[in-house]
mmCIF file as gemmi writes it, N, C-alpha and C atoms, coordinates in Angstrom:
data_model
loop_
_atom_site.group_PDB
_atom_site.id
_atom_site.type_symbol
_atom_site.label_atom_id
_atom_site.label_alt_id
_atom_site.label_comp_id
_atom_site.label_asym_id
_atom_site.label_entity_id
_atom_site.label_seq_id
_atom_site.pdbx_PDB_ins_code
_atom_site.Cartn_x
_atom_site.Cartn_y
_atom_site.Cartn_z
_atom_site.occupancy
_atom_site.B_iso_or_equiv
_atom_site.pdbx_formal_charge
_atom_site.auth_seq_id
_atom_site.auth_asym_id
_atom_site.pdbx_PDB_model_num
ATOM 1 N N . THR Axp A 1 ? 67.239 70.908 123.617 1 0 ? 1 A 1
ATOM 2 C CA . THR Axp A 1 ? 69.194 71.015 122.86 1 0 ? 1 A 1
ATOM 3 C C . THR Axp A 1 ? 69.68 71.317 121.359 1 0 ? 1 A 1
ATOM 4 N N . LYS Axp A 2 ? 68.071 71.88 120.869 1 0 ? 2 A 1
ATOM 5 C CA . LYS Axp A 2 ? 68.54 72.039 119.313 1 0 ? 2 A 1
ATOM 6 C C . LYS Axp A 2 ? 69.225 73.205 119.63 1 0 ? 2 A 1
ATOM 7 N N . THR Axp A 3 ? 68.73 74.626 120.393 1 0 ? 3 A 1
ATOM 8 C CA . THR Axp A 3 ? 69.295 75.35 120.888 1 0 ? 3 A 1
ATOM 9 C C . THR Axp A 3 ? 71.075 75.642 121.386 1 0 ? 3 A 1
ATOM 10 N N . VAL Axp A 4 ? 70.938 74.496 121.992 1 0 ? 4 A 1
ATOM 11 C CA . VAL Axp A 4 ? 72.071 74.141 122.323 1 0 ? 4 A 1
ATOM 12 C C . VAL Axp A 4 ? 72.882 74.279 121.274 1 0 ? 4 A 1
ATOM 13 N N . TRP Axp A 5 ? 72.751 73.963 120.172 1 0 ? 5 A 1
ATOM 14 C CA . TRP Axp A 5 ? 73.904 73.566 119.094 1 0 ? 5 A 1
ATOM 15 C C . TRP Axp A 5 ? 73.407 74.892 117.897 1 0 ? 5 A 1
ATOM 16 N N . TYR Axp A 6 ? 72.388 75.399 118.13 1 0 ? 6 A 1
ATOM 17 C CA . TYR Axp A 6 ? 72.869 76.695 117.083 1 0 ? 6 A 1
ATOM 18 C C . TYR Axp A 6 ? 73.507 77.659 117.329 1 0 ? 6 A 1
ATOM 19 N N . ASN Axp A 7 ? 73.558 77.605 119.082 1 0 ? 7 A 1
ATOM 20 C CA . ASN Axp A 7 ? 74.383 78.859 119.414 1 0 ? 7 A 1
ATOM 21 C C . ASN Axp A 7 ? 75.53 78.339 119.366 1 0 ? 7 A 1
ATOM 22 N N . LEU Axp A 8 ? 76.407 76.555 120.191 1 0 ? 8 A 1
ATOM 23 C CA . LEU Axp A 8 ? 77.357 76.505 119.608 1 0 ? 8 A 1
ATOM 24 C C . LEU Axp A 8 ? 77.571 76.726 117.794 1 0 ? 8 A 1
ATOM 25 N N . ALA Axp A 9 ? 76.921 76.82 116.755 1 0 ? 9 A 1
ATOM 26 C CA . ALA Axp A 9 ? 77.826 76.828 115.325 1 0 ? 9 A 1
ATOM 27 C C . ALA Axp A 9 ? 77.655 78.239 115.453 1 0 ? 9 A 1
ATOM 28 N N . VAL Axp A 10 ? 76.728 79.439 116.301 1 0 ? 10 A 1
ATOM 29 C CA . VAL Axp A 10 ? 77.245 80.9 115.624 1 0 ? 10 A 1
ATOM 30 C C . VAL Axp A 10 ? 78.12 81.488 116.608 1 0 ? 10 A 1
ATOM 31 N N . VAL Axp A 11 ? 78.907 80.42 117.571 1 0 ? 11 A 1
ATOM 32 C CA . VAL Axp A 11 ? 79.787 81.019 118.607 1 0 ? 11 A 1
ATOM 33 C C . VAL Axp A 11 ? 81.282 80.301 117.479 1 0 ? 11 A 1
ATOM 34 N N . VAL Axp A 12 ? 80.79 79.694 116.68 1 0 ? 12 A 1
ATOM 35 C CA . VAL Axp A 12 ? 81.92 78.565 115.786 1 0 ? 12 A 1
ATOM 36 C C . VAL Axp A 12 ? 82.488 79.976 115.103 1 0 ? 12 A 1
ATOM 37 N N . LEU Axp A 13 ? 80.933 79.702 114.15 1 0 ? 13 A 1
ATOM 38 C CA . LEU Axp A 13 ? 81.004 80.981 112.578 1 0 ? 13 A 1
ATOM 39 C C . LEU Axp A 13 ? 81.665 82.141 113.115 1 0 ? 13 A 1
ATOM 40 N N . TYR Axp A 14 ? 80.825 83.073 114.176 1 0 ? 14 A 1
ATOM 41 C CA . TYR Axp A 14 ? 81.529 84.221 114.158 1 0 ? 14 A 1
ATOM 42 C C . TYR Axp A 14 ? 82.446 84.071 114.149 1 0 ? 14 A 1
ATOM 43 N N . SER Axp A 15 ? 83.299 84.127 115.48 1 0 ? 15 A 1
ATOM 44 C CA . SER Axp A 15 ? 84.887 83.572 116.373 1 0 ? 15 A 1
ATOM 45 C C . SER Axp A 15 ? 85.49 83.398 114.914 1 0 ? 15 A 1
ATOM 46 N N . ILE Axp A 16 ? 85.47 82.358 113.92 1 0 ? 16 A 1
ATOM 47 C CA . ILE Axp A 16 ? 85.991 82.011 112.8 1 0 ? 16 A 1
ATOM 48 C C . ILE Axp A 16 ? 86.126 82.747 111.28 1 0 ? 16 A 1
ATOM 49 N N . CYS Axp A 17 ? 85.018 83.351 111.505 1 0 ? 17 A 1
ATOM 50 C CA . CYS Axp A 17 ? 84.805 84.566 110.044 1 0 ? 17 A 1
ATOM 51 C C . CYS Axp A 17 ? 85.353 86.131 110.545 1 0 ? 17 A 1
ATOM 52 N N . GLY Axp A 18 ? 85.127 86.076 111.826 1 0 ? 18 A 1
ATOM 53 C CA . GLY Axp A 18 ? 85.765 87.079 112.459 1 0 ? 18 A 1
ATOM 54 C C . GLY Axp A 18 ? 86.952 87.299 112.539 1 0 ? 18 A 1
ATOM 55 N N . TYR Axp A 19 ? 88.157 85.801 112.822 1 0 ? 19 A 1
ATOM 56 C CA . TYR Axp A 19 ? 88.983 85.856 112.671 1 0 ? 19 A 1
ATOM 57 C C . TYR Axp A 19 ? 89.714 86.073 111.188 1 0 ? 19 A 1
ATOM 58 N N . LEU Axp A 20 ? 89.417 85.62 110.21 1 0 ? 20 A 1
ATOM 59 C CA . LEU Axp A 20 ? 89.473 85.568 109.246 1 0 ? 20 A 1
ATOM 60 C C . LEU Axp A 20 ? 89.228 87.302 108.062 1 0 ? 20 A 1
ATOM 61 N N . GLY Axp A 21 ? 88.048 88.06 108.731 1 0 ? 21 A 1
ATOM 62 C CA . GLY Axp A 21 ? 87.635 89.428 108.384 1 0 ? 21 A 1
ATOM 63 C C . GLY Axp A 21 ? 88.944 90.281 109.201 1 0 ? 21 A 1
ATOM 64 N N . LEU Axp A 22 ? 89.482 89.952 110.517 1 0 ? 22 A 1
ATOM 65 C CA . LEU Axp A 22 ? 90.655 90.294 110.616 1 0 ? 22 A 1
ATOM 66 C C . LEU Axp A 22 ? 91.327 90.482 110.353 1 0 ? 22 A 1
ATOM 67 N N . LEU Axp A 23 ? 92.388 89.557 109.565 1 0 ? 23 A 1
ATOM 68 C CA . LEU Axp A 23 ? 93.129 89.409 108.732 1 0 ? 23 A 1
ATOM 69 C C . LEU Axp A 23 ? 92.913 90.505 107.725 1 0 ? 23 A 1
ATOM 70 N N . LEU Axp A 24 ? 91.784 90.828 107.187 1 0 ? 24 A 1
ATOM 71 C CA . LEU Axp A 24 ? 91.886 91.861 105.741 1 0 ? 24 A 1
ATOM 72 C C . LEU Axp A 24 ? 92.236 93.2 106.351 1 0 ? 24 A 1
ATOM 73 N N . ALA Axp A 25 ? 91.714 93.458 107.688 1 0 ? 25 A 1
ATOM 74 C CA . ALA Axp A 25 ? 92.555 94.34 108.355 1 0 ? 25 A 1
ATOM 75 C C . ALA Axp A 25 ? 94.159 95.769 108.299 1 0 ? 25 A 1
ATOM 76 N N . VAL Axp A 26 ? 94.066 96.775 107.862 1 0 ? 26 A 1
ATOM 77 C CA . VAL Axp A 26 ? 95.525 97.315 107.63 1 0 ? 26 A 1
ATOM 78 C C . VAL Axp A 26 ? 95.515 97.325 109.116 1 0 ? 26 A 1
ATOM 79 N N . PRO Axp A 27 ? 97.405 96.837 108.906 1 0 ? 27 A 1
ATOM 80 C CA . PRO Axp A 27 ? 98.564 96.577 110.043 1 0 ? 27 A 1
ATOM 81 C C . PRO Axp A 27 ? 97.887 97.59 111.508 1 0 ? 27 A 1
ATOM 82 N N . PRO Axp A 28 ? 98.15 98.465 111.274 1 0 ? 28 A 1
ATOM 83 C CA . PRO Axp A 28 ? 97.74 99.157 112.582 1 0 ? 28 A 1
ATOM 84 C C . PRO Axp A 28 ? 96.912 99.575 113.465 1 0 ? 28 A 1
ATOM 85 N N . GLY Axp A 29 ? 95.946 98.696 112.742 1 0 ? 29 A 1
ATOM 86 C CA . GLY Axp A 29 ? 93.731 98.814 113.408 1 0 ? 29 A 1
ATOM 87 C C . GLY Axp A 29 ? 93.823 98.034 112.882 1 0 ? 29 A 1
ATOM 88 N N . TYR Axp A 30 ? 92.108 97.798 113.264 1 0 ? 30 A 1
ATOM 89 C CA . TYR Axp A 30 ? 91.538 96.663 113.309 1 0 ? 30 A 1
ATOM 90 C C . TYR Axp A 30 ? 89.827 97.283 112.289 1 0 ? 30 A 1
ATOM 91 N N . ALA Axp A 31 ? 90.523 97.718 112.036 1 0 ? 31 A 1
ATOM 92 C CA . ALA Axp A 31 ? 89.136 97.606 110.775 1 0 ? 31 A 1
ATOM 93 C C . ALA Axp A 31 ? 89.089 97.748 109.815 1 0 ? 31 A 1
ATOM 94 N N . THR Axp A 32 ? 87.961 96.62 109.154 1 0 ? 32 A 1
ATOM 95 C CA . THR Axp A 32 ? 87.512 96.239 108.163 1 0 ? 32 A 1
ATOM 96 C C . THR Axp A 32 ? 86.304 96.696 107.485 1 0 ? 32 A 1
ATOM 97 N N . ALA Axp A 33 ? 86.537 96.521 105.831 1 0 ? 33 A 1
ATOM 98 C CA . ALA Axp A 33 ? 85.419 97.329 105.128 1 0 ? 33 A 1
ATOM 99 C C . ALA Axp A 33 ? 84.42 96.115 104.91 1 0 ? 33 A 1
ATOM 100 N N . ILE Axp A 34 ? 84.744 94.838 105.165 1 0 ? 34 A 1
ATOM 101 C CA . ILE Axp A 34 ? 83.661 93.663 105.418 1 0 ? 34 A 1
ATOM 102 C C . ILE Axp A 34 ? 83.528 93.086 106.654 1 0 ? 34 A 1
ATOM 103 N N . TRP Axp A 35 ? 82.445 92.849 107.448 1 0 ? 35 A 1
ATOM 104 C CA . TRP Axp A 35 ? 82.302 91.883 108.342 1 0 ? 35 A 1
ATOM 105 C C . TRP Axp A 35 ? 81.757 91.054 108.784 1 0 ? 35 A 1
ATOM 106 N N . VAL Axp A 36 ? 81.748 89.59 108.022 1 0 ? 36 A 1
ATOM 107 C CA . VAL Axp A 36 ? 80.722 89.022 108.283 1 0 ? 36 A 1
ATOM 108 C C . VAL Axp A 36 ? 80.59 88.522 109.841 1 0 ? 36 A 1
ATOM 109 N N . PRO Axp A 37 ? 80.899 88.739 110.609 1 0 ? 37 A 1
ATOM 110 C CA . PRO Axp A 37 ? 80.388 88.131 111.601 1 0 ? 37 A 1
ATOM 111 C C . PRO Axp A 37 ? 78.925 88.781 112.082 1 0 ? 37 A 1
ATOM 112 N N . SER Axp A 38 ? 78.881 89.877 111.707 1 0 ? 38 A 1
ATOM 113 C CA . SER Axp A 38 ? 77.697 91.079 111.484 1 0 ? 38 A 1
ATOM 114 C C . SER Axp A 38 ? 76.25 90.19 111.042 1 0 ? 38 A 1
ATOM 115 N N . GLY Axp A 39 ? 76.785 89.619 109.897 1 0 ? 39 A 1
ATOM 116 C CA . GLY Axp A 39 ? 75.795 88.98 108.956 1 0 ? 39 A 1
ATOM 117 C C . GLY Axp A 39 ? 74.788 87.558 109.603 1 0 ? 39 A 1
ATOM 118 N N . ILE Axp A 40 ? 75.832 86.815 110.002 1 0 ? 40 A 1
ATOM 119 C CA . ILE Axp A 40 ? 75.81 85.642 110.683 1 0 ? 40 A 1
ATOM 120 C C . ILE Axp A 40 ? 75.126 85.933 111.87 1 0 ? 40 A 1
ATOM 121 N N . ALA Axp A 41 ? 75.627 86.924 113.055 1 0 ? 41 A 1
ATOM 122 C CA . ALA Axp A 41 ? 74.637 87.52 113.199 1 0 ? 41 A 1
ATOM 123 C C . ALA Axp A 41 ? 72.999 87.512 113.257 1 0 ? 41 A 1
ATOM 124 N N . LEU Axp A 42 ? 72.76 88.338 112.477 1 0 ? 42 A 1
ATOM 125 C CA . LEU Axp A 42 ? 71.633 88.47 111.98 1 0 ? 42 A 1
ATOM 126 C C . LEU Axp A 42 ? 70.895 87.105 111.31 1 0 ? 42 A 1
ATOM 127 N N . GLY Axp A 43 ? 71.344 86.876 110.997 1 0 ? 43 A 1
ATOM 128 C CA . GLY Axp A 43 ? 70.882 85.83 109.997 1 0 ? 43 A 1
ATOM 129 C C . GLY Axp A 43 ? 70.815 84.63 111.344 1 0 ? 43 A 1
ATOM 130 N N . ALA Axp A 44 ? 71.47 84.435 111.959 1 0 ? 44 A 1
ATOM 131 C CA . ALA Axp A 44 ? 70.713 82.967 112.976 1 0 ? 44 A 1
ATOM 132 C C . ALA Axp A 44 ? 69.817 84.162 114.112 1 0 ? 44 A 1
ATOM 133 N N . VAL Axp A 45 ? 69.833 85.763 114.163 1 0 ? 45 A 1
ATOM 134 C CA . VAL Axp A 45 ? 68.484 85.614 115.441 1 0 ? 45 A 1
ATOM 135 C C . VAL Axp A 45 ? 67.283 85.639 114.246 1 0 ? 45 A 1
ATOM 136 N N . LEU Axp A 46 ? 67.925 85.888 112.541 1 0 ? 46 A 1
ATOM 137 C CA . LEU Axp A 46 ? 66.194 86.113 111.843 1 0 ? 46 A 1
ATOM 138 C C . LEU Axp A 46 ? 65.873 84.85 112.353 1 0 ? 46 A 1
ATOM 139 N N . VAL Axp A 47 ? 66.731 83.339 111.938 1 0 ? 47 A 1
ATOM 140 C CA . VAL Axp A 47 ? 65.919 82.3 111.447 1 0 ? 47 A 1
ATOM 141 C C . VAL Axp A 47 ? 65.86 81.928 112.476 1 0 ? 47 A 1
ATOM 142 N N . TRP Axp A 48 ? 66.415 81.825 114.261 1 0 ? 48 A 1
ATOM 143 C CA . TRP Axp A 48 ? 66.073 80.721 114.891 1 0 ? 48 A 1
ATOM 144 C C . TRP Axp A 48 ? 65.915 81.315 115.988 1 0 ? 48 A 1
ATOM 145 N N . GLY Axp A 49 ? 65.572 82.452 115.868 1 0 ? 49 A 1
ATOM 146 C CA . GLY Axp A 49 ? 65.494 83.292 117.375 1 0 ? 49 A 1
ATOM 147 C C . GLY Axp A 49 ? 66.444 83.827 117.803 1 0 ? 49 A 1
ATOM 148 N N . LEU Axp A 50 ? 65.544 84.486 118.631 1 0 ? 50 A 1
ATOM 149 C CA . LEU Axp A 50 ? 66.306 85.687 120.201 1 0 ? 50 A 1
ATOM 150 C C . LEU Axp A 50 ? 67.565 84.419 121 1 0 ? 50 A 1
ATOM 151 N N . SER Axp A 51 ? 67.102 83.636 120.958 1 0 ? 51 A 1
ATOM 152 C CA . SER Axp A 51 ? 67.622 82.312 121.781 1 0 ? 51 A 1
ATOM 153 C C . SER Axp A 51 ? 68.867 82.02 121.051 1 0 ? 51 A 1
ATOM 154 N N . THR Axp A 52 ? 69.056 82.42 120.228 1 0 ? 52 A 1
ATOM 155 C CA . THR Axp A 52 ? 70.561 82.61 119.826 1 0 ? 52 A 1
ATOM 156 C C . THR Axp A 52 ? 71.398 83.887 120.301 1 0 ? 52 A 1
ATOM 157 N N . LEU Axp A 53 ? 70.937 84.46 120.398 1 0 ? 53 A 1
ATOM 158 C CA . LEU Axp A 53 ? 71.684 85.437 121.545 1 0 ? 53 A 1
ATOM 159 C C . LEU Axp A 53 ? 72.942 85.382 122.2 1 0 ? 53 A 1
ATOM 160 N N . PRO Axp A 54 ? 72.883 84.276 123.219 1 0 ? 54 A 1
ATOM 161 C CA . PRO Axp A 54 ? 73.36 84.113 124.369 1 0 ? 54 A 1
ATOM 162 C C . PRO Axp A 54 ? 75.216 83.572 122.915 1 0 ? 54 A 1
ATOM 163 N N . GLY Axp A 55 ? 74.56 82.816 122.058 1 0 ? 55 A 1
ATOM 164 C CA . GLY Axp A 55 ? 76.063 82.618 121.419 1 0 ? 55 A 1
ATOM 165 C C . GLY Axp A 55 ? 76.826 83.579 120.251 1 0 ? 55 A 1
ATOM 166 N N . VAL Axp A 56 ? 75.664 85.253 120.274 1 0 ? 56 A 1
ATOM 167 C CA . VAL Axp A 56 ? 76.005 86.139 119.118 1 0 ? 56 A 1
ATOM 168 C C . VAL Axp A 56 ? 77.368 86.597 120.32 1 0 ? 56 A 1
ATOM 169 N N . PHE Axp A 57 ? 76.755 86.798 121.933 1 0 ? 57 A 1
ATOM 170 C CA . PHE Axp A 57 ? 77.395 87.257 123.016 1 0 ? 57 A 1
ATOM 171 C C . PHE Axp A 57 ? 78.874 86.519 123.298 1 0 ? 57 A 1
ATOM 172 N N . ILE Axp A 58 ? 78.304 85.277 123.31 1 0 ? 58 A 1
ATOM 173 C CA . ILE Axp A 58 ? 79.963 84.675 123.343 1 0 ? 58 A 1
ATOM 174 C C . ILE Axp A 58 ? 81.138 84.966 122.417 1 0 ? 58 A 1
ATOM 175 N N . GLY Axp A 59 ? 80.436 84.205 121.314 1 0 ? 59 A 1
ATOM 176 C CA . GLY Axp A 59 ? 81.248 85.027 120.019 1 0 ? 59 A 1
ATOM 177 C C . GLY Axp A 59 ? 82.139 86.228 119.653 1 0 ? 59 A 1
ATOM 178 N N . SER Axp A 60 ? 81.34 87.132 120.297 1 0 ? 60 A 1
ATOM 179 C CA . SER Axp A 60 ? 81.774 88.353 119.785 1 0 ? 60 A 1
ATOM 180 C C . SER Axp A 60 ? 83.037 88.846 121.585 1 0 ? 60 A 1
ATOM 181 N N . PHE Axp A 61 ? 82.331 88.439 122.665 1 0 ? 61 A 1
ATOM 182 C CA . PHE Axp A 61 ? 83.963 87.835 123.299 1 0 ? 61 A 1
ATOM 183 C C . PHE Axp A 61 ? 84.484 87.404 123.525 1 0 ? 61 A 1
ATOM 184 N N . ILE Axp A 62 ? 83.935 86.104 122.686 1 0 ? 62 A 1
ATOM 185 C CA . ILE Axp A 62 ? 86.047 85.424 121.964 1 0 ? 62 A 1
ATOM 186 C C . ILE Axp A 62 ? 87.071 86.333 121.052 1 0 ? 62 A 1
ATOM 187 N N . LEU Axp A 63 ? 86.423 86.992 119.975 1 0 ? 63 A 1
ATOM 188 C CA . LEU Axp A 63 ? 86.81 87.954 119.273 1 0 ? 63 A 1
ATOM 189 C C . LEU Axp A 63 ? 87.294 89.07 119.643 1 0 ? 63 A 1
ATOM 190 N N . ASN Axp A 64 ? 86.252 89.984 120.891 1 0 ? 64 A 1
ATOM 191 C CA . ASN Axp A 64 ? 87.021 90.883 121.671 1 0 ? 64 A 1
ATOM 192 C C . ASN Axp A 64 ? 88.497 90.631 122.429 1 0 ? 64 A 1
ATOM 193 N N . PHE Axp A 65 ? 88.11 89.517 122.772 1 0 ? 65 A 1
ATOM 194 C CA . PHE Axp A 65 ? 89.214 88.849 124.171 1 0 ? 65 A 1
ATOM 195 C C . PHE Axp A 65 ? 90.2 88.759 122.797 1 0 ? 65 A 1
ATOM 196 N N . TYR Axp A 66 ? 90.614 88.2 121.984 1 0 ? 66 A 1
ATOM 197 C CA . TYR Axp A 66 ? 91.351 87.957 120.977 1 0 ? 66 A 1
ATOM 198 C C . TYR Axp A 66 ? 91.983 89.063 120.029 1 0 ? 66 A 1
ATOM 199 N N . VAL Axp A 67 ? 91.027 89.509 119.483 1 0 ? 67 A 1
ATOM 200 C CA . VAL Axp A 67 ? 91.847 91.756 119.549 1 0 ? 67 A 1
ATOM 201 C C . VAL Axp A 67 ? 92.962 92.036 121.17 1 0 ? 67 A 1
ATOM 202 N N . THR Axp A 68 ? 92.247 92.416 121.984 1 0 ? 68 A 1
ATOM 203 C CA . THR Axp A 68 ? 92.891 93.29 123.441 1 0 ? 68 A 1
ATOM 204 C C . THR Axp A 68 ? 94.115 91.602 123.543 1 0 ? 68 A 1
ATOM 205 N N . TRP Axp A 69 ? 93.894 90.741 123.497 1 0 ? 69 A 1
ATOM 206 C CA . TRP Axp A 69 ? 95.361 90.285 123.859 1 0 ? 69 A 1
ATOM 207 C C . TRP Axp A 69 ? 96.464 89.853 122.626 1 0 ? 69 A 1
ATOM 208 N N . HIS Axp A 70 ? 96.018 90.434 121.704 1 0 ? 70 A 1
ATOM 209 C CA . HIS Axp A 70 ? 96.655 90.256 120.174 1 0 ? 70 A 1
ATOM 210 C C . HIS Axp A 70 ? 97.521 91.581 119.978 1 0 ? 70 A 1
ATOM 211 N N . ASN Axp A 71 ? 96.83 92.771 120.858 1 0 ? 71 A 1
ATOM 212 C CA . ASN Axp A 71 ? 96.749 94.499 120.268 1 0 ? 71 A 1
ATOM 213 C C . ASN Axp A 71 ? 97.548 94.422 121.733 1 0 ? 71 A 1
ATOM 214 N N . THR Axp A 72 ? 97.194 94.117 123.339 1 0 ? 72 A 1
ATOM 215 C CA . THR Axp A 72 ? 98.263 94.983 124.029 1 0 ? 72 A 1
ATOM 216 C C . THR Axp A 72 ? 98.803 93.287 125.435 1 0 ? 72 A 1
ATOM 217 N N . GLY Axp A 73 ? 99.124 92.71 125.085 1 0 ? 73 A 1
ATOM 218 C CA . GLY Axp A 73 ? 99.036 90.811 125.901 1 0 ? 73 A 1
ATOM 219 C C . GLY Axp A 73 ? 98.822 91.384 126.994 1 0 ? 73 A 1
ATOM 220 N N . LEU Axp A 74 ? 97.612 92.412 127.312 1 0 ? 74 A 1
ATOM 221 C CA . LEU Axp A 74 ? 96.992 92.007 128.449 1 0 ? 74 A 1
ATOM 222 C C . LEU Axp A 74 ? 97.67 92.309 129.557 1 0 ? 74 A 1
ATOM 223 N N . GLY Axp A 75 ? 98.367 93.078 129.062 1 0 ? 75 A 1
ATOM 224 C CA . GLY Axp A 75 ? 99.656 93.426 130.335 1 0 ? 75 A 1
ATOM 225 C C . GLY Axp A 75 ? 100.749 92.359 130.938 1 0 ? 75 A 1
ATOM 226 N N . ILE Axp A 76 ? 101.134 91.587 130.296 1 0 ? 76 A 1
ATOM 227 C CA . ILE Axp A 76 ? 101.563 90.228 131.06 1 0 ? 76 A 1
ATOM 228 C C . ILE Axp A 76 ? 102.822 90.274 130.635 1 0 ? 76 A 1
ATOM 229 N N . ASP Axp A 77 ? 103.705 91.234 131.404 1 0 ? 77 A 1
ATOM 230 C CA . ASP Axp A 77 ? 105.196 91.127 130.495 1 0 ? 77 A 1
ATOM 231 C C . ASP Axp A 77 ? 105.882 90.178 130.552 1 0 ? 77 A 1
ATOM 232 N N . ALA Axp A 78 ? 106.608 89.683 130.208 1 0 ? 78 A 1
ATOM 233 C CA . ALA Axp A 78 ? 107.227 87.726 130.098 1 0 ? 78 A 1
ATOM 234 C C . ALA Axp A 78 ? 108.608 87.893 130.169 1 0 ? 78 A 1
C-alpha cells in the first residue's frame, strides 16, 4: 500500500510542478530552463525505488496530454 501512496505523490508533484514549470516557458514554445519534475522523478526513484516508475510515467503522460490539448485542441473543432 505504501507503493500506491508513493506513486500517487509522484503523480501529483510531477504534474503540479510541471504545470508551474510550463508557465515559465516563452509563449510560442514549451521549452523551459528549469524543469523541476525531472528532479522529482529522479529523487523518487532513488529514495523509494523503481516501484515509483509508474507514477513518473503517469505524471509525464498527464503533462504531455495537457501540452497537446493546449497546443492543438486534439483536433476537436467547436
